[in-house]
C-alpha positions in Angstrom: 0.1 -0.1 0.1 1.2 3.6 -0.7 0.2 6.3 1.5 -0.5 10.0 0.5 1.5 12.3 2.6 -0.1 15.8 3.2 1.5 18.6 5.1 -0.8 20.4 7.3 -0.8 24.2 7.5 0.6 24.2 11.0 3.5 21.9 10.1 4.2 23.9 6.9 4.5 27.1 9.2 6.7 25.1 11.9 9.1 24.0 8.9 9.5 27.5 7.5 10.0 29.1 10.9 12.6 26.4 11.8 14.3 27.2 8.3 14.4 31.0 9.1 16.0 30.1 12.5 18.7 28.0 10.7 19.1 30.7 8.2 19.6 33.3 10.8 22.1 31.0 12.6 24.0 29.9 9.6 23.7 33.1 7.8 23.0 31.0 4.8 19.7 30.9 2.9 21.0 28.0 1.0 21.7 25.9 3.9 18.1 26.6 5.4 16.6 25.6 2.0 18.8 22.4 1.8 17.4 21.5 5.4 13.7 22.1 4.3 14.4 19.8 1.1 16.1 17.2 3.4 13.1 17.1 5.9 10.6 16.9 3.0 12.6 13.9 1.6 12.6 12.4 5.0 8.8 12.6 5.3 8.6 11.1 1.6 9.7 7.9 3.3 6.4 7.7 5.2 4.7 6.9 1.7 5.9 3.3 2.1 5.3 2.4 5.7 4.4 5.1 8.2 3.6 2.4 10.9 7.3 1.7 11.3 7.5 4.8 13.4 7.2 4.8 17.0 4.0 6.2 18.6 4.7 9.7 20.3 4.6 9.5 24.1 2.2 12.1 24.3 -0.1 10.6 21.7 -3.1 10.1 24.1 -3.3 13.9 24.5 -4.0 14.6 20.7 -7.4 12.6 20.4 -5.8 10.1 17.7 -2.7 8.1 17.6 0.2 10.4 16.7 3.5 8.9 15.7 6.9 10.5 15.3 9.7 10.5 12.7 12.9 11.7 13.9 15.2 13.8 11.8 18.7 15.3 12.3 21.4 14.6 14.9 22.4 15.7 18.4 21.6 19.3 18.9 19.6 19.6 15.6 17.1 16.7 16.0 13.7 17.4 15.1 10.3 15.4 15.6 8.0 15.2 12.7 4.6 14.4 14.3 2.0 12.7 12.0 -1.1 10.5 12.1 -2.2 7.6 9.8 -5.9 8.1 8.6 -6.6 5.2 6.4 -4.3 5.8 3.3 -3.5 9.4 4.2 -0.5 10.4 6.4 -1.1 14.0 7.6 2.1 15.9 8.9 0.8 17.6 12.0 4.0 19.5 13.2 7.7 19.7 12.8 9.4 20.8 15.9 12.8 20.6 17.8 13.1 17.9 20.2 13.7 20.6 22.9 10.4 22.2 22.1 7.1 21.8 24.0 4.8 19.0 22.5 1.8 19.6 20.4 -0.7 19.6 23.2 1.2 22.2 25.1 1.9 24.4 22.2 0.7 27.6 20.7 -3.0 26.5 19.9 -4.8 23.9 18.2 -3.3 21.2 16.0 -6.0 21.7 13.4 -6.3 24.7 11.3 -8.9 25.7 8.8 -6.4 25.9 6.0 -6.1 22.9 3.6 -3.2 20.7 3.9 -0.9 20.4 1.0 0.4 17.3 -0.8 4.0 16.6 -0.3 6.1 17.3 -3.5 
């Protein structure tokens, strides 16, 4: 089975906010763009088997089973949180492992904006 990976609006905002931080730290737009491309490539792997990823420790606070895919190394490690809804895998958020979890974050996980397909 091949899953469809969709990036929720919150996850897209989180991804670009992290990229802006990386750009400011590295003083390199190219490095930030490469980081975004690498994260997107990592999420592409969810098309084949999203259930391989572990359930997020705070999954019960989300109202559904939320899994996490880790990206990065050491101090640059990020959690890509997603759900599996039938054959659709919505990416809910992308956050640094040192950040608060989704349930404690800045508002609701669901936005009125539409999710975008992963390209």
